C-alpha positions as CSV (number, residue, x, y, z in Angstrom):
1,M,-19.6,-45.1,18.2
2,S,-16.5,-46.1,21.0
3,V,-15.5,-44.0,23.6
4,H,-11.8,-44.1,22.0
5,D,-13.5,-42.6,18.6
6,A,-15.7,-40.0,20.8
7,I,-12.5,-38.3,22.6
8,P,-10.0,-36.7,20.1
9,M,-6.5,-38.0,20.5
10,P,-3.9,-35.9,21.8
11,E,-1.9,-35.4,18.6
12,Q,-5.3,-33.8,17.2
13,R,-6.0,-31.7,19.9
14,G,-2.5,-30.4,20.0
15,G,-2.3,-30.1,16.2
16,L,-5.5,-27.8,16.4
17,S,-4.2,-25.9,19.0
18,L,-1.0,-25.3,17.2
19,R,-2.7,-23.9,14.0
20,K,-4.9,-21.7,16.2
21,R,-1.4,-20.4,18.2
22,R,-0.2,-19.8,14.6
23,L,-3.1,-18.1,13.7
24,I,-3.1,-15.7,16.9
25,I,0.4,-15.1,16.2
26,H,0.2,-14.1,12.5
27,A,-2.9,-11.9,13.2
28,S,-1.2,-10.3,16.3
29,I,1.9,-9.2,14.3
30,F,-0.1,-8.0,11.2
31,L,-2.4,-5.7,13.4
32,G,0.8,-4.8,15.4
33,L,2.4,-3.5,12.1
34,I,-0.9,-1.8,11.3
35,A,-1.2,-0.1,14.4
36,L,2.4,1.0,14.4
37,W,2.1,2.3,11.0
38,E,-1.1,4.4,11.9
39,I,0.7,5.7,15.3
40,C,4.1,6.8,13.3
41,S,1.8,8.5,10.7
42,R,-0.3,10.5,13.2
43,L,3.2,11.6,15.3
44,G,4.1,13.1,11.9
45,W,7.4,10.5,11.8
46,L,5.8,9.4,8.3
47,D,4.9,11.9,5.3
48,P,1.3,11.4,5.1
49,L,1.6,12.2,1.3
50,F,3.2,9.1,0.5
51,Y,2.6,6.9,3.6
52,P,-1.2,7.6,3.9
53,R,-2.9,6.3,7.3
54,P,-4.3,2.8,7.5
55,S,-7.5,4.3,8.4
56,S,-7.4,6.6,5.2
57,I,-6.5,3.3,3.2
58,L,-9.6,1.6,4.8
59,H,-11.7,4.7,4.0
60,S,-10.2,4.6,0.6
61,F,-11.4,1.0,-0.1
62,W,-15.1,2.1,1.0
63,L,-15.0,4.9,-1.5
64,I,-13.6,3.0,-4.6
65,Y,-15.7,-0.1,-4.1
66,F,-18.8,0.8,-2.7
67,Q,-19.6,4.8,-2.9
68,N,-17.8,5.6,-6.1
69,A,-17.5,1.9,-7.2
70,N,-15.2,3.0,-9.9
71,V,-12.6,-0.1,-9.0
72,W,-15.0,-2.9,-10.4
73,Y,-14.7,-2.3,-13.8
74,H,-10.9,-2.2,-14.0
75,L,-10.6,-5.0,-11.6
76,Y,-12.6,-7.3,-13.9
77,T,-10.6,-6.1,-16.9
78,T,-7.4,-7.1,-15.1
79,M,-8.6,-10.6,-14.1
80,V,-9.7,-11.3,-17.6
81,L,-6.4,-10.3,-18.9
82,V,-4.8,-12.5,-16.1
83,L,-6.7,-15.5,-16.8
84,A,-6.4,-15.2,-20.7
85,G,-2.8,-14.8,-20.4
86,F,-2.4,-17.7,-17.8
87,I,-4.2,-20.2,-19.9
88,G,-2.1,-19.2,-23.0
89,G,1.2,-19.7,-21.0
90,S,-0.1,-22.8,-19.4
91,I,-1.0,-24.5,-23.0
92,L,2.1,-23.2,-24.7
93,G,4.4,-24.2,-21.7
94,I,3.1,-27.4,-20.8
95,G,2.7,-28.8,-24.4
96,L,6.1,-27.4,-25.5
97,G,7.7,-28.7,-22.2
98,A,6.3,-32.0,-22.8
99,L,7.4,-32.1,-26.6
100,V,10.8,-31.1,-25.7
101,G,11.3,-33.3,-22.6
102,F,9.8,-36.4,-24.5
103,N,12.1,-36.0,-27.7
104,A,15.7,-35.6,-27.3
105,V,16.6,-34.1,-30.5
106,I,14.1,-31.3,-30.0
107,R,15.4,-30.6,-26.8
108,R,18.8,-30.3,-27.7
109,F,18.1,-27.8,-30.4
110,L,14.9,-25.8,-28.9
111,K,15.9,-25.4,-24.8
112,P,18.5,-23.1,-25.4
113,Y,16.0,-20.6,-27.4
114,V,13.9,-20.9,-24.5
115,I,16.5,-19.8,-21.9
116,V,17.6,-16.8,-24.0
117,L,13.8,-16.0,-24.1
118,E,13.3,-16.2,-20.4
119,A,16.6,-14.5,-19.9
120,T,15.2,-11.3,-21.9
121,P,13.7,-8.8,-19.9
122,R,9.8,-8.6,-20.2
123,I,10.0,-4.9,-19.8
124,A,12.1,-5.0,-23.0
125,V,9.9,-7.1,-25.0
126,A,6.6,-5.7,-24.1
127,P,7.2,-2.5,-26.5
128,L,8.2,-4.9,-29.5
129,L,5.0,-7.1,-28.8
130,I,2.9,-3.6,-28.7
131,A,4.5,-2.5,-31.8
132,A,3.7,-5.7,-33.7
133,L,0.1,-6.2,-32.1
134,G,-1.1,-2.8,-31.5
135,F,-2.5,-1.2,-28.3
136,G,-5.2,-3.3,-26.9
137,A,-6.2,-6.4,-25.0
138,S,-4.0,-8.7,-27.6
139,S,-0.9,-7.3,-26.5
140,K,-1.5,-7.3,-23.2
141,I,-2.4,-11.0,-23.3
142,A,1.0,-11.8,-25.3
143,I,2.8,-10.0,-22.5
144,I,1.0,-12.1,-19.9
145,V,1.5,-15.3,-21.8
146,L,5.4,-14.3,-22.2
147,V,5.4,-14.0,-18.5
148,C,3.8,-17.0,-17.5
149,F,5.0,-19.6,-20.1
150,F,8.5,-20.1,-18.6
151,A,7.3,-21.9,-15.5
152,P,4.9,-24.7,-16.6
153,F,7.6,-25.0,-19.4
154,I,10.6,-25.8,-17.2
155,N,8.9,-27.7,-14.5
156,T,7.3,-29.7,-17.1
157,L,10.4,-30.4,-18.8
158,S,11.8,-31.5,-15.5
159,G,8.8,-33.9,-14.8
160,V,9.1,-35.2,-17.8
161,V,13.0,-35.8,-17.9
162,N,12.8,-37.1,-14.7
163,V,10.4,-39.9,-15.3
164,N,11.0,-43.2,-13.5
165,E,13.1,-45.4,-15.2
166,E,11.7,-48.4,-14.3
167,R,8.4,-47.8,-15.0
168,L,9.2,-46.5,-18.4
169,E,11.1,-49.7,-19.3
170,L,8.0,-51.8,-18.1
171,F,6.0,-49.7,-20.7
172,R,8.5,-50.1,-23.3
173,S,8.7,-53.8,-22.7
174,L,4.6,-54.1,-23.2
175,G,5.0,-52.4,-26.5
176,A,3.2,-49.1,-25.4
177,S,3.8,-46.1,-27.9
178,K,5.1,-42.8,-27.5
179,M,1.9,-41.3,-27.0
180,Q,0.3,-44.1,-24.4
181,T,3.6,-43.7,-22.3
182,L,3.1,-39.7,-22.6
183,R,-0.8,-39.9,-21.5
184,K,-0.5,-42.9,-19.1
185,L,3.0,-42.5,-17.5
186,V,5.0,-39.4,-18.0
187,L,2.3,-36.5,-17.6
188,P,0.6,-38.4,-14.5
189,D,4.1,-38.6,-13.0
190,A,4.8,-35.2,-13.6
191,V,1.6,-33.6,-12.3
192,P,2.7,-32.5,-9.1
193,V,5.6,-30.7,-10.5
194,I,3.8,-29.3,-13.0
195,M,1.4,-27.8,-10.5
196,A,4.3,-26.3,-8.7
197,G,4.7,-24.4,-12.1
198,E,1.2,-23.5,-12.5
199,R,1.4,-21.9,-9.2
200,L,4.0,-19.6,-10.0
201,A,2.8,-19.0,-13.2
202,L,-0.6,-17.5,-12.2
203,T,0.9,-15.4,-9.3
204,A,3.4,-14.0,-12.2
205,A,0.4,-13.4,-14.5
206,L,-1.0,-11.1,-11.9
207,S,2.4,-9.2,-12.3
208,G,2.4,-9.6,-16.2
209,A,-0.8,-7.8,-16.4
210,L,0.5,-4.9,-14.3
211,V,3.6,-4.2,-16.8
212,A,1.1,-4.4,-19.5
213,E,-1.4,-2.0,-18.0
214,F,1.5,0.6,-16.6
215,I,2.7,0.7,-20.3
216,Q,-0.8,1.2,-22.5
217,R,-2.3,3.2,-19.4
218,D,-5.9,2.7,-20.6
219,K,-7.6,0.6,-18.3
220,G,-7.0,-2.3,-15.7
221,I,-5.9,-2.0,-11.8
222,G,-2.4,-1.0,-13.0
223,S,-3.7,2.0,-15.1
224,L,-5.8,3.2,-11.9
225,I,-3.1,3.1,-9.6
226,L,-1.1,5.3,-12.0
227,V,-4.0,7.7,-12.3
228,Y,-4.1,7.8,-8.5
229,S,-0.3,8.1,-8.0
230,R,-0.4,11.0,-10.5
231,N,-3.0,13.0,-8.6
232,L,-1.3,12.1,-5.1
233,N,-4.0,10.2,-4.2
234,M,-1.8,7.7,-2.4
235,A,-4.8,6.4,-0.1
236,S,-6.6,5.2,-2.9
237,A,-3.2,3.8,-4.7
238,F,-2.3,2.0,-1.8
239,A,-5.9,0.5,-1.6
240,C,-5.6,-0.6,-5.1
241,I,-1.9,-2.4,-4.4
242,F,-3.7,-4.0,-1.3
243,T,-6.4,-5.2,-3.5
244,L,-3.6,-6.8,-5.7
245,T,-1.8,-8.2,-2.8
246,I,-4.9,-9.8,-1.6
247,L,-5.7,-11.3,-5.1
248,G,-2.3,-12.8,-5.5
249,F,-2.7,-14.5,-1.8
250,L,-6.0,-16.0,-2.9
251,I,-4.6,-17.1,-6.3
252,F,-1.8,-18.9,-4.7
253,R,-3.9,-20.6,-2.0
254,G,-6.4,-21.5,-4.8
255,M,-3.9,-23.1,-6.8
256,E,-2.6,-25.2,-3.9
257,W,-5.9,-26.4,-3.1
258,L,-6.4,-27.3,-6.9
259,D,-2.9,-29.2,-6.5
260,H,-4.3,-31.1,-3.4
261,R,-7.2,-32.2,-5.7
262,I,-5.7,-33.3,-8.7
263,A,-2.5,-34.7,-7.4
264,Y,-4.4,-36.5,-4.5
265,W,-2.0,-39.5,-4.3
266,K,0.9,-36.9,-3.0
267,N,-1.0,-36.2,0.2
268,E,-2.7,-38.5,2.8
269,A,-5.7,-36.6,2.9
270,G,-6.3,-36.8,-0.8
271,M,-5.6,-40.4,-0.7
272,E,-8.4,-41.0,2.2
273,R,-10.9,-38.7,0.4
274,V,-10.7,-40.8,-2.8
275,A,-10.5,-44.2,-0.9
276,A,-13.6,-43.1,0.8
277,K,-15.2,-41.9,-2.1
278,R,-14.3,-45.4,-4.0
279,A,-15.5,-47.4,-0.9
280,A,-18.9,-45.5,-1.1
281,Q,-19.3,-46.5,-5.0
282,M,-18.7,-49.9,-3.9
283,G,-21.4,-49.9,-1.6
284,D,-23.7,-48.5,-3.9
285,L,-22.8,-51.1,-6.6
286,N,-23.5,-53.9,-3.9
287,V,-26.6,-52.8,-3.0
């Protein structure tokens, strides 16, 4: 290893320093806001009944997660609904988006109805779904599917319609079938756009689950928030809300990571990772 390899480049040192500075700034802002909230509450500037102290919320985290441990079942129920609704909405949205985007006749007749469905408020459709499917998990999942459907659909449609024309003509000149063109060209080219829709869909699934739980009020984090709010236990209600905030953030970051892993050719780090993996495989074959 040479001396130049051992010493980090100035850009690398600067980039690492920049990330640290940003992390420190974000942490300082967050802690400053929490401290201000605590001080205002203790001084009586905020009503502790509706705006509990951060220290009280932290204590409620301990109660609902460890001492009473009553949140785990509701959290599990919500996440199962979110996952089931997200998978259903993604399959429906990507499949229908690819079909509509790849067939001009179907696109002409079906797209307006999808747009009308998206323009309809979910809260207005939810009682109809409950009336049709009854109370329980099936109607909740249907609501989440409805919430998750549009982002994968419109992004898949956009990715399929805006495929590279030159490559499309090349596939046609080679006699590729529609299914081969869809699998080998259209969908791979649309993956980054589809994954962007999936990030939005998974985040929206959490909101859809809360809407369903607010309506049915039987189990789940949403129903737990309603119970705590009705009993004026606002510290525990805020603890549940912050739980959902953390989950939403982790879900979004996880989808970003998955996007970089799947659409690796769209970022330099992904290309380097795949190139190194292929080089190692070639080395094993040569041995």
